[in-house]
N, CA, C, O and the ligand as a Tripos MOL2 file, in Angstrom:
@<TRIPOS>MOLECULE
protein
  309   307    78     0     0
PROTEIN
NO_CHARGES

@<TRIPOS>ATOM
      1 N           0.8330   -1.2110    0.0000 N.3       1 MET1
      2 CA          0.0000    0.0000    0.0000 C.3       1 MET1
      3 C           0.8610    1.2520    0.0000 C.2       1 MET1
      4 O           0.5510    2.2370   -0.6700 O.2       1 MET1
      5 N           1.9540    1.1980    0.7670 N.am      2 LYS2
      6 CA          2.8780    2.3280    0.8120 C.3       2 LYS2
      7 C           3.4970    2.5790   -0.5690 C.2       2 LYS2
      8 O           3.7060    3.7190   -0.9840 O.2       2 LYS2
      9 N           3.7840    1.4610   -1.2680 N.am      3 PHE3
     10 CA          4.3900    1.5560   -2.5970 C.3       3 PHE3
     11 C           3.4450    2.2490   -3.5740 C.2       3 PHE3
     12 O           3.8720    3.0800   -4.3760 O.2       3 PHE3
     13 N           2.1580    1.9050   -3.5030 N.am      4 LEU4
     14 CA          1.1630    2.5120   -4.3940 C.3       4 LEU4
     15 C           1.0580    4.0140   -4.1350 C.2       4 LEU4
     16 O           0.9320    4.8060   -5.0690 O.2       4 LEU4
     17 N           1.1100    4.3920   -2.8740 N.am      5 LEU5
     18 CA          1.0400    5.8150   -2.5290 C.3       5 LEU5
     19 C           2.2550    6.5490   -3.0890 C.2       5 LEU5
     20 O           2.1360    7.6420   -3.6420 O.2       5 LEU5
     21 N           3.4210    5.9310   -2.9350 N.am      6 PHE6
     22 CA          4.6490    6.5270   -3.4610 C.3       6 PHE6
     23 C           4.5730    6.6620   -4.9770 C.2       6 PHE6
     24 O           4.9690    7.6830   -5.5400 O.2       6 PHE6
     25 N           4.0540    5.6090   -5.6390 N.am      7 LEU7
     26 CA          3.9310    5.6350   -7.0930 C.3       7 LEU7
     27 C           2.9750    6.7430   -7.5240 C.2       7 LEU7
     28 O           3.2370    7.4410   -8.5040 O.2       7 LEU7
     29 N           1.8680    6.9110   -6.7970 N.am      8 ALA8
     30 CA          0.9000    7.9550   -7.1410 C.3       8 ALA8
     31 C           1.5220    9.3360   -6.9900 C.2       8 ALA8
     32 O           1.3080   10.2100   -7.8290 O.2       8 ALA8
     33 N           2.2810    9.5330   -5.9360 N.am      9 ILE9
     34 CA          2.9320   10.8330   -5.7200 C.3       9 ILE9
     35 C           3.9640   11.0870   -6.8190 C.2       9 ILE9
     36 O           4.0740   12.1970   -7.3400 O.2       9 ILE9
     37 N           4.7180   10.0370   -7.1620 N.am     10 ALA10
     38 CA          5.7360   10.1870   -8.2040 C.3      10 ALA10
     39 C           5.0860   10.5390   -9.5390 C.2      10 ALA10
     40 O           5.5660   11.4130  -10.2610 O.2      10 ALA10
     41 N           3.9830    9.8470   -9.8610 N.am     11 LEU11
     42 CA          3.2890   10.1460  -11.1130 C.3      11 LEU11
     43 C           2.7340   11.5640  -11.0970 C.2      11 LEU11
     44 O           2.7690   12.2620  -12.1110 O.2      11 LEU11
     45 N           2.2170   11.9930   -9.9350 N.am     12 LEU12
     46 CA          1.6650   13.3440   -9.8180 C.3      12 LEU12
     47 C           2.7720   14.3790  -10.0280 C.2      12 LEU12
     48 O           2.5740   15.3860  -10.7080 O.2      12 LEU12
     49 N           3.9340   14.1170   -9.4340 N.am     13 VAL13
     50 CA          5.0590   15.0520   -9.5790 C.3      13 VAL13
     51 C           5.4820   15.1420  -11.0460 C.2      13 VAL13
     52 O           5.7050   16.2280  -11.5810 O.2      13 VAL13
     53 N           5.5860   13.9720  -11.6810 N.am     14 VAL14
     54 CA          5.9910   13.9580  -13.0950 C.3      14 VAL14
     55 C           4.9540   14.6980  -13.9460 C.2      14 VAL14
     56 O           5.3050   15.4740  -14.8350 O.2      14 VAL14
     57 N           3.6720   14.4460  -13.6600 N.am     15 TRP15
     58 CA          2.6110   15.0810  -14.4500 C.3      15 TRP15
     59 C           2.6420   16.6010  -14.2610 C.2      15 TRP15
     60 O           2.5230   17.3670  -15.2170 O.2      15 TRP15
     61 N           2.8060   17.0120  -12.9950 N.am     16 LEU16
     62 CA          2.8640   18.4570  -12.7290 C.3      16 LEU16
     63 C           4.0820   19.0920  -13.4130 C.2      16 LEU16
     64 O           3.9920   20.1890  -13.9650 O.2      16 LEU16
     65 N           5.2100   18.3930  -13.3700 N.am     17 TRP17
     66 CA          6.4460   18.9040  -13.9690 C.3      17 TRP17
     67 C           6.2870   19.0580  -15.4850 C.2      17 TRP17
     68 O           6.6890   20.0600  -16.0760 O.2      17 TRP17
     69 N           5.6710   18.0000  -16.1080 N.am     18 ARG18
     70 CA          5.5090   18.0420  -17.5620 C.3      18 ARG18
     71 C           4.5000   19.0970  -17.9750 C.2      18 ARG18
     72 O           4.7220   19.8120  -18.9520 O.2      18 ARG18
     73 N           3.3690   19.2090  -17.2300 N.am     19 SER19
     74 CA          2.3700   20.2220  -17.6040 C.3      19 SER19
     75 C           2.9130   21.6290  -17.3670 C.2      19 SER19
     76 O           2.6070   22.5580  -18.1140 O.2      19 SER19
     77 N           3.7290   21.7730  -16.3110 N.am     20 GLY20
     78 CA          4.3470   23.0680  -16.0560 C.3      20 GLY20
     79 C           5.2920   23.4600  -17.1600 C.2      20 GLY20
     80 O           5.3130   24.6100  -17.6000 O.2      20 GLY20
     81 N           6.0830   22.4890  -17.6110 N.am     21 ARG21
     82 CA          7.0130   22.7700  -18.7090 C.3      21 ARG21
     83 C           6.2660   23.1250  -19.9810 C.2      21 ARG21
     84 O           6.6630   24.0280  -20.7180 O.2      21 ARG21
     85 N           5.1510   22.3880  -20.2390 N.am     22 ARG22
     86 CA          4.4130   22.6160  -21.4740 C.3      22 ARG22
     87 C           3.7950   24.0200  -21.4830 C.2      22 ARG22
     88 O           3.7610   24.6930  -22.5130 O.2      22 ARG22
     89 N           3.3000   24.4480  -20.2930 N.am     23 SER23
     90 CA          2.6790   25.7730  -20.2420 C.3      23 SER23
     91 C           3.7320   26.8740  -20.2680 C.2      23 SER23
     92 O           3.4440   28.0060  -20.6580 O.2      23 SER23
     93 N           4.9560   26.5400  -19.8520 N.am     24 ASP24
     94 CA          6.0100   27.5570  -19.8280 C.3      24 ASP24
     95 C           6.5220   27.8730  -21.2260 C.2      24 ASP24
     96 O           6.7370   29.0350  -21.5720 O.2      24 ASP24
     97 N           6.7180   26.8150  -22.0350 N.am     25 SER25
     98 CA          7.4000   27.0460  -23.3040 C.3      25 SER25
     99 C           6.6290   27.9640  -24.2590 C.2      25 SER25
    100 O           7.2560   28.8230  -24.8810 O.2      25 SER25
    101 N           5.2960   27.8310  -24.4120 N.am     26 PRO26
    102 CA          4.6370   28.7770  -25.3290 C.3      26 PRO26
    103 C           4.6960   30.2180  -24.8380 C.2      26 PRO26
    104 O           4.8280   31.1470  -25.6340 O.2      26 PRO26
    105 N           4.5960   30.4010  -23.4990 N.am     27 SER27
    106 CA          4.6640   31.7700  -22.9810 C.3      27 SER27
    107 C           6.0440   32.3530  -23.1980 C.2      27 SER27
    108 O           6.1910   33.5520  -23.4370 O.2      27 SER27
    109 N           7.0740   31.4880  -23.1130 N.am     28 ASP28
    110 CA          8.4260   31.9770  -23.3790 C.3      28 ASP28
    111 C           8.5550   32.4420  -24.8230 C.2      28 ASP28
    112 O           9.1660   33.4720  -25.1100 O.2      28 ASP28
    113 N           7.9620   31.6570  -25.7290 N.am     29 GLN29
    114 CA          8.0450   32.0430  -27.1350 C.3      29 GLN29
    115 C           7.2460   33.3060  -27.3970 C.2      29 GLN29
    116 O           7.6140   34.1150  -28.2490 O.2      29 GLN29
    117 N           6.1330   33.4790  -26.6510 N.am     30 ALA30
    118 CA          5.2930   34.6450  -26.8850 C.3      30 ALA30
    119 C           5.9620   35.9130  -26.3560 C.2      30 ALA30
    120 O           5.8930   36.9710  -26.9800 O.2      30 ALA30
    121 N           6.6140   35.7880  -25.1880 N.am     31 THR31
    122 CA          7.2000   36.9850  -24.5970 C.3      31 THR31
    123 C           8.5060   37.3660  -25.2730 C.2      31 THR31
    124 O           8.7650   38.5450  -25.5180 O.2      31 THR31
    125 N           9.3380   36.3580  -25.5770 N.am     32 SER32
    126 CA         10.6160   36.6900  -26.1930 C.3      32 SER32
    127 C          10.4060   37.0080  -27.6630 C.2      32 SER32
    128 O           9.7700   36.2460  -28.3910 O.2      32 SER32
    129 N          10.9390   38.1240  -28.0840 N.am     33 THR33
    130 CA         10.7740   38.5290  -29.4730 C.3      33 THR33
    131 C          11.6310   37.6420  -30.3650 C.2      33 THR33
    132 O          12.7970   37.3980  -30.0530 O.2      33 THR33
    133 N          11.0850   37.1680  -31.4460 N.am     34 PRO34
    134 CA         11.8810   36.3400  -32.3430 C.3      34 PRO34
    135 C          12.9930   37.1670  -32.9770 C.2      34 PRO34
    136 O          12.8160   38.3560  -33.2440 O.2      34 PRO34
    137 N          14.1310   36.5390  -33.2160 N.am     35 PRO35
    138 CA         15.2250   37.3100  -33.8150 C.3      35 PRO35
    139 C          14.8380   37.7940  -35.1980 C.2      35 PRO35
    140 O          14.4420   37.0060  -36.0570 O.2      35 PRO35
    141 N          14.9540   39.0790  -35.4060 N.am     36 THR36
    142 CA         14.5750   39.6320  -36.7000 C.3      36 THR36
    143 C          15.6800   39.3370  -37.7130 C.2      36 THR36
    144 O          16.8420   39.6700  -37.4810 O.2      36 THR36
    145 N          15.3240   38.7200  -38.8200 N.am     37 PRO37
    146 CA         16.3410   38.4520  -39.8280 C.3      37 PRO37
    147 C          16.8360   39.7630  -40.4410 C.2      37 PRO37
    148 O          16.0680   40.7130  -40.5950 O.2      37 PRO37
    149 N          18.1120   39.8090  -40.7870 N.am     38 PRO38
    150 CA         18.6100   41.0410  -41.3880 C.3      38 PRO38
    151 C          17.8890   41.3380  -42.6860 C.2      38 PRO38
    152 O          17.8060   40.4810  -43.5650 O.2      38 PRO38
    153 N          17.3820   42.5150  -42.8070 N.am     39 GLY39
    154 CA         16.6140   42.8820  -43.9880 C.3      39 GLY39
    155 C          17.4970   42.9950  -45.2070 C.2      39 GLY39
    156 O          18.7230   43.0020  -45.1010 O.2      39 GLY39
    157 N          16.8720   43.0830  -46.3650 N.am     40 PRO40
    158 CA         17.6710   43.2280  -47.5820 C.3      40 PRO40
    159 C          18.4550   44.5250  -47.5610 C.2      40 PRO40
    160 O          17.9250   45.5850  -47.2280 O.2      40 PRO40
    161 N          19.7230   44.4260  -47.9200 N.am     41 GLN41
    162 CA         20.5700   45.6190  -47.9000 C.3      41 GLN41
    163 C          20.2030   46.5270  -49.0650 C.2      41 GLN41
    164 O          19.8580   46.0690  -50.1550 O.2      41 GLN41
    165 N          20.2870   47.7990  -48.8090 N.am     42 GLU42
    166 CA         20.0170   48.7610  -49.8610 C.3      42 GLU42
    167 C          21.1760   48.7350  -50.8590 C.2      42 GLU42
    168 O          22.3380   48.8930  -50.4830 O.2      42 GLU42
    169 N          20.8450   48.5350  -52.1200 N.am     43 MET43
    170 CA         21.8730   48.4830  -53.1470 C.3      43 MET43
    171 C          21.9720   49.8520  -53.8070 C.2      43 MET43
    172 O          20.9650   50.4870  -54.1200 O.2      43 MET43
    173 N          23.1970   50.2850  -54.0080 N.am     44 VAL44
    174 CA         23.4280   51.5720  -54.6580 C.3      44 VAL44
    175 C          24.2600   51.3360  -55.9180 C.2      44 VAL44
    176 O          24.8420   50.2680  -56.1090 O.2      44 VAL44
    177 N          24.2990   52.3380  -56.7540 N.am     45 ARG45
    178 CA         24.9670   52.2140  -58.0430 C.3      45 ARG45
    179 C          26.1970   53.1120  -58.0330 C.2      45 ARG45
    180 O          26.1320   54.2700  -57.6190 O.2      45 ARG45
    181 N          27.3030   52.5710  -58.4900 N.am     46 CYS46
    182 CA         28.5210   53.3720  -58.6060 C.3      46 CYS46
    183 C          28.2820   54.4510  -59.6560 C.2      46 CYS46
    184 O          27.8290   54.1570  -60.7620 O.2      46 CYS46
    185 N          28.5800   55.6740  -59.3180 N.am     47 ALA47
    186 CA         28.3460   56.7910  -60.2280 C.3      47 ALA47
    187 C          29.3170   56.7780  -61.4030 C.2      47 ALA47
    188 O          29.0970   57.4810  -62.3900 O.2      47 ALA47
    189 N          30.3780   55.9980  -61.3140 N.am     48 HIS48
    190 CA         31.3800   55.9760  -62.3940 C.3      48 HIS48
    191 C          31.1810   54.7970  -63.3370 C.2      48 HIS48
    192 O          31.0750   54.9860  -64.5480 O.2      48 HIS48
    193 N          31.1290   53.5840  -62.7960 N.am     49 CYS49
    194 CA         31.0480   52.4050  -63.6600 C.3      49 CYS49
    195 C          29.6620   51.7790  -63.6530 C.2      49 CYS49
    196 O          29.3720   50.9300  -64.4960 O.2      49 CYS49
    197 N          28.8130   52.1680  -62.7390 N.am     50 GLY50
    198 CA         27.4390   51.6780  -62.7440 C.3      50 GLY50
    199 C          27.2440   50.3400  -62.0650 C.2      50 GLY50
    200 O          26.1510   49.7780  -62.1230 O.2      50 GLY50
    201 N          28.2730   49.8160  -61.4250 N.am     51 VAL51
    202 CA         28.1190   48.5290  -60.7520 C.3      51 VAL51
    203 C          27.2700   48.7250  -59.4960 C.2      51 VAL51
    204 O          27.3420   49.7640  -58.8400 O.2      51 VAL51
    205 N          26.4720   47.7190  -59.1740 N.am     52 HIS52
    206 CA         25.6330   47.7870  -57.9870 C.3      52 HIS52
    207 C          26.3650   47.1520  -56.8130 C.2      52 HIS52
    208 O          26.9910   46.1010  -56.9500 O.2      52 HIS52
    209 N          26.2780   47.7980  -55.6700 N.am     53 LEU53
    210 CA         26.9550   47.2890  -54.4780 C.3      53 LEU53
    211 C          26.1500   47.6890  -53.2430 C.2      53 LEU53
    212 O          25.3760   48.6460  -53.2880 O.2      53 LEU53
    213 N          26.3310   46.9590  -52.1440 N.am     54 PRO54
    214 CA         25.6190   47.3330  -50.9190 C.3      54 PRO54
    215 C          26.0140   48.7380  -50.4660 C.2      54 PRO54
    216 O          27.1570   49.1680  -50.6220 O.2      54 PRO54
    217 N          25.0390   49.4300  -49.9070 N.am     55 HIS55
    218 CA         25.2920   50.8120  -49.4790 C.3      55 HIS55
    219 C          26.4000   50.8890  -48.4510 C.2      55 HIS55
    220 O          27.1390   51.8720  -48.3960 O.2      55 HIS55
    221 N          26.5200   49.8310  -47.6190 N.am     56 SER56
    222 CA         27.5620   49.8500  -46.5800 C.3      56 SER56
    223 C          28.9560   49.7540  -47.1880 C.2      56 SER56
    224 O          29.9290   50.1820  -46.5670 O.2      56 SER56
    225 N          29.0680   49.1960  -48.4000 N.am     57 ASP57
    226 CA         30.3780   49.0620  -49.0400 C.3      57 ASP57
    227 C          30.6990   50.2410  -49.9430 C.2      57 ASP57
    228 O          31.8230   50.3500  -50.4340 O.2      57 ASP57
    229 N          29.7420   51.1190  -50.1720 N.am     58 ALA58
    230 CA         29.9490   52.2030  -51.1210 C.3      58 ALA58
    231 C          30.7440   53.3400  -50.4870 C.2      58 ALA58
    232 O          30.6530   53.5920  -49.2860 O.2      58 ALA58
    233 N          31.5250   54.0190  -51.3260 N.am     59 LEU59
    234 CA         32.2480   55.2110  -50.8910 C.3      59 LEU59
    235 C          31.4140   56.4250  -51.2750 C.2      59 LEU59
    236 O          30.9490   56.5490  -52.4090 O.2      59 LEU59
    237 N          31.2380   57.3060  -50.3160 N.am     60 VAL60
    238 CA         30.4150   58.4840  -50.5580 C.3      60 VAL60
    239 C          31.2950   59.5950  -51.1120 C.2      60 VAL60
    240 O          32.2430   60.0320  -50.4590 O.2      60 VAL60
    241 N          30.9790   60.0430  -52.3080 N.am     61 GLY61
    242 CA         31.7020   61.1530  -52.9210 C.3      61 GLY61
    243 C          30.8800   62.4180  -52.8700 C.2      61 GLY61
    244 O          29.8170   62.4630  -52.2510 O.2      61 GLY61
    245 N          31.3850   63.4480  -53.5310 N.am     62 ARG62
    246 CA         30.6760   64.7330  -53.5180 C.3      62 ARG62
    247 C          29.4170   64.6770  -54.3830 C.2      62 ARG62
    248 O          28.3990   65.2750  -54.0350 O.2      62 ARG62
    249 N          29.4820   63.9650  -55.5070 N.am     63 ILE63
    250 CA         28.3310   63.9440  -56.4150 C.3      63 ILE63
    251 C          27.6880   62.5720  -56.5200 C.2      63 ILE63
    252 O          26.7700   62.3860  -57.3180 O.2      63 ILE63
    253 N          28.1450   61.6160  -55.7400 N.am     64 GLY64
    254 CA         27.5050   60.3060  -55.8200 C.3      64 GLY64
    255 C          28.2340   59.2730  -54.9820 C.2      64 GLY64
    256 O          29.1230   59.5840  -54.1900 O.2      64 GLY64
    257 N          27.8220   58.0320  -55.1870 N.am     65 LEU65
    258 CA         28.4210   56.9060  -54.4630 C.3      65 LEU65
    259 C          29.2880   56.1090  -55.4400 C.2      65 LEU65
    260 O          28.9890   56.0290  -56.6310 O.2      65 LEU65
    261 N          30.3520   55.5310  -54.9230 N.am     66 TYR66
    262 CA         31.3130   54.8400  -55.7830 C.3      66 TYR66
    263 C          31.6520   53.4810  -55.2080 C.2      66 TYR66
    264 O          31.5470   53.2530  -54.0030 O.2      66 TYR66
    265 N          32.0680   52.5700  -56.1010 N.am     67 CYS67
    266 CA         32.4050   51.2170  -55.6840 C.3      67 CYS67
    267 C          33.8210   51.1530  -55.1420 C.2      67 CYS67
    268 O          34.1390   50.2620  -54.3550 O.2      67 CYS67
    269 N          34.6760   52.0810  -55.5490 N.am     68 SER68
    270 CA         36.0620   52.0490  -55.1020 C.3      68 SER68
    271 C          36.6160   53.4650  -55.0720 C.2      68 SER68
    272 O          36.0380   54.3880  -55.6470 O.2      68 SER68
    273 N          37.7440   53.6210  -54.3930 N.am     69 LYS69
    274 CA         38.3790   54.9300  -54.2860 C.3      69 LYS69
    275 C          38.8760   55.3980  -55.6620 C.2      69 LYS69
    276 O          38.8620   56.5920  -55.9600 O.2      69 LYS69
    277 N          39.3160   54.4440  -56.4940 N.am     70 GLU70
    278 CA         39.7940   54.7990  -57.8370 C.3      70 GLU70
    279 C          38.6780   55.4570  -58.6470 C.2      70 GLU70
    280 O          38.8900   56.4760  -59.3050 O.2      70 GLU70
    281 N          37.5000   54.8670  -58.5870 N.am     71 HIS71
    282 CA         36.3920   55.4280  -59.3660 C.3      71 HIS71
    283 C          35.9590   56.7740  -58.8020 C.2      71 HIS71
    284 O          35.5280   57.6540  -59.5480 O.2      71 HIS71
    285 N          36.0710   56.9350  -57.5040 N.am     72 GLN72
    286 CA         35.7480   58.2400  -56.9180 C.3      72 GLN72
    287 C          36.7260   59.2880  -57.4130 C.2      72 GLN72
    288 O          36.3330   60.4080  -57.7370 O.2      72 GLN72
    289 N          38.0110   58.9230  -57.4730 N.am     73 GLN73
    290 CA         39.0280   59.8780  -57.9140 C.3      73 GLN73
    291 C          38.8920   60.1680  -59.4020 C.2      73 GLN73
    292 O          39.1180   61.2980  -59.8350 O.2      73 GLN73
    293 N          38.5220   59.1470  -60.2000 N.am     74 GLN74
    294 CA         38.3670   59.3730  -61.6290 C.3      74 GLN74
    295 C          37.1430   60.2460  -61.9350 C.2      74 GLN74
    296 O          37.1680   61.0600  -62.8580 O.2      74 GLN74
    297 N          36.0840   60.0680  -61.1560 N.am     75 ALA75
    298 CA         34.8690   60.8300  -61.4120 C.3      75 ALA75
    299 C          34.9410   62.2170  -60.7940 C.2      75 ALA75
    300 O          34.3260   63.1570  -61.2970 O.2      75 ALA75
    301 N          35.6860   62.3470  -59.7100 N.am     76 GLU76
    302 CA         35.7850   63.6470  -59.0260 C.3      76 GLU76
    303 C          37.2580   64.0100  -58.8890 C.2      76 GLU76
    304 O          37.8350   63.8710  -57.8100 O.2      76 GLU76
    305 N          37.8580   64.4660  -59.9590 N.am     77 PRO77
    306 CA         39.2650   64.7880  -59.8820 C.3      77 PRO77
    307 C          39.5390   66.0350  -59.0190 C.2      77 PRO77
    308 O          40.6930   66.4330  -58.8590 O.2      77 PRO77
    309 ZN         32.7600   51.8750  -59.9350 Zn       78 ZN78
@<TRIPOS>BOND
     1     1     2 1
     2     2     3 1
     3     3     4 2
     4     3     5 am
     5     5     6 1
     6     6     7 1
     7     7     8 2
     8     7     9 am
     9     9    10 1
    10    10    11 1
    11    11    12 2
    12    11    13 am
    13    13    14 1
    14    14    15 1
    15    15    16 2
    16    15    17 am
    17    17    18 1
    18    18    19 1
    19    19    20 2
    20    19    21 am
    21    21    22 1
    22    22    23 1
    23    23    24 2
    24    23    25 am
    25    25    26 1
    26    26    27 1
    27    27    28 2
    28    27    29 am
    29    29    30 1
    30    30    31 1
    31    31    32 2
    32    31    33 am
    33    33    34 1
    34    34    35 1
    35    35    36 2
    36    35    37 am
    37    37    38 1
    38    38    39 1
    39    39    40 2
    40    39    41 am
    41    41    42 1
    42    42    43 1
    43    43    44 2
    44    43    45 am
    45    45    46 1
    46    46    47 1
    47    47    48 2
    48    47    49 am
    49    49    50 1
    50    50    51 1
    51    51    52 2
    52    51    53 am
    53    53    54 1
    54    54    55 1
    55    55    56 2
    56    55    57 am
    57    57    58 1
    58    58    59 1
    59    59    60 2
    60    59    61 am
    61    61    62 1
    62    62    63 1
    63    63    64 2
    64    63    65 am
    65    65    66 1
    66    66    67 1
    67    67    68 2
    68    67    69 am
    69    69    70 1
    70    70    71 1
    71    71    72 2
    72    71    73 am
    73    73    74 1
    74    74    75 1
    75    75    76 2
    76    75    77 am
    77    77    78 1
    78    78    79 1
    79    79    80 2
    80    79    81 am
    81    81    82 1
    82    82    83 1
    83    83    84 2
    84    83    85 am
    85    85    86 1
    86    86    87 1
    87    87    88 2
    88    87    89 am
    89    89    90 1
    90    90    91 1
    91    91    92 2
    92    91    93 am
    93    93    94 1
    94    94    95 1
    95    95    96 2
    96    95    97 am
    97    97    98 1
    98    98    99 1
    99    99   100 2
   100    99   101 am
   101   101   102 1
   102   102   103 1
   103   103   104 2
   104   103   105 am
   105   105   106 1
   106   106   107 1
   107   107   108 2
   108   107   109 am
   109   109   110 1
   110   110   111 1
   111   111   112 2
   112   111   113 am
   113   113   114 1
   114   114   115 1
   115   115   116 2
   116   115   117 am
   117   117   118 1
   118   118   119 1
   119   119   120 2
   120   119   121 am
   121   121   122 1
   122   122   123 1
   123   123   124 2
   124   123   125 am
   125   125   126 1
   126   126   127 1
   127   127   128 2
   128   127   129 am
   129   129   130 1
   130   130   131 1
   131   131   132 2
   132   131   133 am
   133   133   134 1
   134   134   135 1
   135   135   136 2
   136   135   137 am
   137   137   138 1
   138   138   139 1
   139   139   140 2
   140   139   141 am
   141   141   142 1
   142   142   143 1
   143   143   144 2
   144   143   145 am
   145   145   146 1
   146   146   147 1
   147   147   148 2
   148   147   149 am
   149   149   150 1
   150   150   151 1
   151   151   152 2
   152   151   153 am
   153   153   154 1
   154   154   155 1
   155   155   156 2
   156   155   157 am
   157   157   158 1
   158   158   159 1
   159   159   160 2
   160   159   161 am
   161   161   162 1
   162   162   163 1
   163   163   164 2
   164   163   165 am
   165   165   166 1
   166   166   167 1
   167   167   168 2
   168   167   169 am
   169   169   170 1
   170   170   171 1
   171   171   172 2
   172   171   173 am
   173   173   174 1
   174   174   175 1
   175   175   176 2
   176   175   177 am
   177   177   178 1
   178   178   179 1
   179   179   180 2
   180   179   181 am
   181   181   182 1
   182   182   183 1
   183   183   184 2
   184   183   185 am
   185   185   186 1
   186   186   187 1
   187   187   188 2
   188   187   189 am
   189   189   190 1
   190   190   191 1
   191   191   192 2
   192   191   193 am
   193   193   194 1
   194   194   195 1
   195   195   196 2
   196   195   197 am
   197   197   198 1
   198   198   199 1
   199   199   200 2
   200   199   201 am
   201   201   202 1
   202   202   203 1
   203   203   204 2
   204   203   205 am
   205   205   206 1
   206   206   207 1
   207   207   208 2
   208   207   209 am
   209   209   210 1
   210   210   211 1
   211   211   212 2
   212   211   213 am
   213   213   214 1
   214   214   215 1
   215   215   216 2
   216   215   217 am
   217   217   218 1
   218   218   219 1
   219   219   220 2
   220   219   221 am
   221   221   222 1
   222   222   223 1
   223   223   224 2
   224   223   225 am
   225   225   226 1
   226   226   227 1
   227   227   228 2
   228   227   229 am
   229   229   230 1
   230   230   231 1
   231   231   232 2
   232   231   233 am
   233   233   234 1
   234   234   235 1
   235   235   236 2
   236   235   237 am
   237   237   238 1
   238   238   239 1
   239   239   240 2
   240   239   241 am
   241   241   242 1
   242   242   243 1
   243   243   244 2
   244   243   245 am
   245   245   246 1
   246   246   247 1
   247   247   248 2
   248   247   249 am
   249   249   250 1
   250   250   251 1
   251   251   252 2
   252   251   253 am
   253   253   254 1
   254   254   255 1
   255   255   256 2
   256   255   257 am
   257   257   258 1
   258   258   259 1
   259   259   260 2
   260   259   261 am
   261   261   262 1
   262   262   263 1
   263   263   264 2
   264   263   265 am
   265   265   266 1
   266   266   267 1
   267   267   268 2
   268   267   269 am
   269   269   270 1
   270   270   271 1
   271   271   272 2
   272   271   273 am
   273   273   274 1
   274   274   275 1
   275   275   276 2
   276   275   277 am
   277   277   278 1
   278   278   279 1
   279   279   280 2
   280   279   281 am
   281   281   282 1
   282   282   283 1
   283   283   284 2
   284   283   285 am
   285   285   286 1
   286   286   287 1
   287   287   288 2
   288   287   289 am
   289   289   290 1
   290   290   291 1
   291   291   292 2
   292   291   293 am
   293   293   294 1
   294   294   295 1
   295   295   296 2
   296   295   297 am
   297   297   298 1
   298   298   299 1
   299   299   300 2
   300   299   301 am
   301   301   302 1
   302   302   303 1
   303   303   304 2
   304   303   305 am
   305   305   306 1
   306   306   307 1
   307   307   308 2
@<TRIPOS>SUBSTRUCTURE
     1 MET1         2 RESIDUE 1 A MET
     2 LYS2         6 RESIDUE 1 A LYS
     3 PHE3        10 RESIDUE 1 A PHE
     4 LEU4        14 RESIDUE 1 A LEU
     5 LEU5        18 RESIDUE 1 A LEU
     6 PHE6        22 RESIDUE 1 A PHE
     7 LEU7        26 RESIDUE 1 A LEU
     8 ALA8        30 RESIDUE 1 A ALA
     9 ILE9        34 RESIDUE 1 A ILE
    10 ALA10       38 RESIDUE 1 A ALA
    11 LEU11       42 RESIDUE 1 A LEU
    12 LEU12       46 RESIDUE 1 A LEU
    13 VAL13       50 RESIDUE 1 A VAL
    14 VAL14       54 RESIDUE 1 A VAL
    15 TRP15       58 RESIDUE 1 A TRP
    16 LEU16       62 RESIDUE 1 A LEU
    17 TRP17       66 RESIDUE 1 A TRP
    18 ARG18       70 RESIDUE 1 A ARG
    19 SER19       74 RESIDUE 1 A SER
    20 GLY20       78 RESIDUE 1 A GLY
    21 ARG21       82 RESIDUE 1 A ARG
    22 ARG22       86 RESIDUE 1 A ARG
    23 SER23       90 RESIDUE 1 A SER
    24 ASP24       94 RESIDUE 1 A ASP
    25 SER25       98 RESIDUE 1 A SER
    26 PRO26      102 RESIDUE 1 A PRO
    27 SER27      106 RESIDUE 1 A SER
    28 ASP28      110 RESIDUE 1 A ASP
    29 GLN29      114 RESIDUE 1 A GLN
    30 ALA30      118 RESIDUE 1 A ALA
    31 THR31      122 RESIDUE 1 A THR
    32 SER32      126 RESIDUE 1 A SER
    33 THR33      130 RESIDUE 1 A THR
    34 PRO34      134 RESIDUE 1 A PRO
    35 PRO35      138 RESIDUE 1 A PRO
    36 THR36      142 RESIDUE 1 A THR
    37 PRO37      146 RESIDUE 1 A PRO
    38 PRO38      150 RESIDUE 1 A PRO
    39 GLY39      154 RESIDUE 1 A GLY
    40 PRO40      158 RESIDUE 1 A PRO
    41 GLN41      162 RESIDUE 1 A GLN
    42 GLU42      166 RESIDUE 1 A GLU
    43 MET43      170 RESIDUE 1 A MET
    44 VAL44      174 RESIDUE 1 A VAL
    45 ARG45      178 RESIDUE 1 A ARG
    46 CYS46      182 RESIDUE 1 A CYS
    47 ALA47      186 RESIDUE 1 A ALA
    48 HIS48      190 RESIDUE 1 A HIS
    49 CYS49      194 RESIDUE 1 A CYS
    50 GLY50      198 RESIDUE 1 A GLY
    51 VAL51      202 RESIDUE 1 A VAL
    52 HIS52      206 RESIDUE 1 A HIS
    53 LEU53      210 RESIDUE 1 A LEU
    54 PRO54      214 RESIDUE 1 A PRO
    55 HIS55      218 RESIDUE 1 A HIS
    56 SER56      222 RESIDUE 1 A SER
    57 ASP57      226 RESIDUE 1 A ASP
    58 ALA58      230 RESIDUE 1 A ALA
    59 LEU59      234 RESIDUE 1 A LEU
    60 VAL60      238 RESIDUE 1 A VAL
    61 GLY61      242 RESIDUE 1 A GLY
    62 ARG62      246 RESIDUE 1 A ARG
    63 ILE63      250 RESIDUE 1 A ILE
    64 GLY64      254 RESIDUE 1 A GLY
    65 LEU65      258 RESIDUE 1 A LEU
    66 TYR66      262 RESIDUE 1 A TYR
    67 CYS67      266 RESIDUE 1 A CYS
    68 SER68      270 RESIDUE 1 A SER
    69 LYS69      274 RESIDUE 1 A LYS
    70 GLU70      278 RESIDUE 1 A GLU
    71 HIS71      282 RESIDUE 1 A HIS
    72 GLN72      286 RESIDUE 1 A GLN
    73 GLN73      290 RESIDUE 1 A GLN
    74 GLN74      294 RESIDUE 1 A GLN
    75 ALA75      298 RESIDUE 1 A ALA
    76 GLU76      302 RESIDUE 1 A GLU
    77 PRO77      306 RESIDUE 1 A PRO
    78 ZN78       309 GROUP 0 **** ****
């Protein structure tokens, strides 16, 4: 009889633990913001040769954006 009582308590503990975990995980997903994927980079056009490149890689000149320092110097002497 003691064994049955112990088994019932053990099953209750396991059930409570599993239901607690199950209720925790969706709330965690709801509260934590999903990682935002990096958006598409803005592409710009080299004012000298016309090649397209990410804005972060472009060199900013006086009259436009350039793919390299050489093209900036050739276009803006
Ligand atoms: Zn260029």
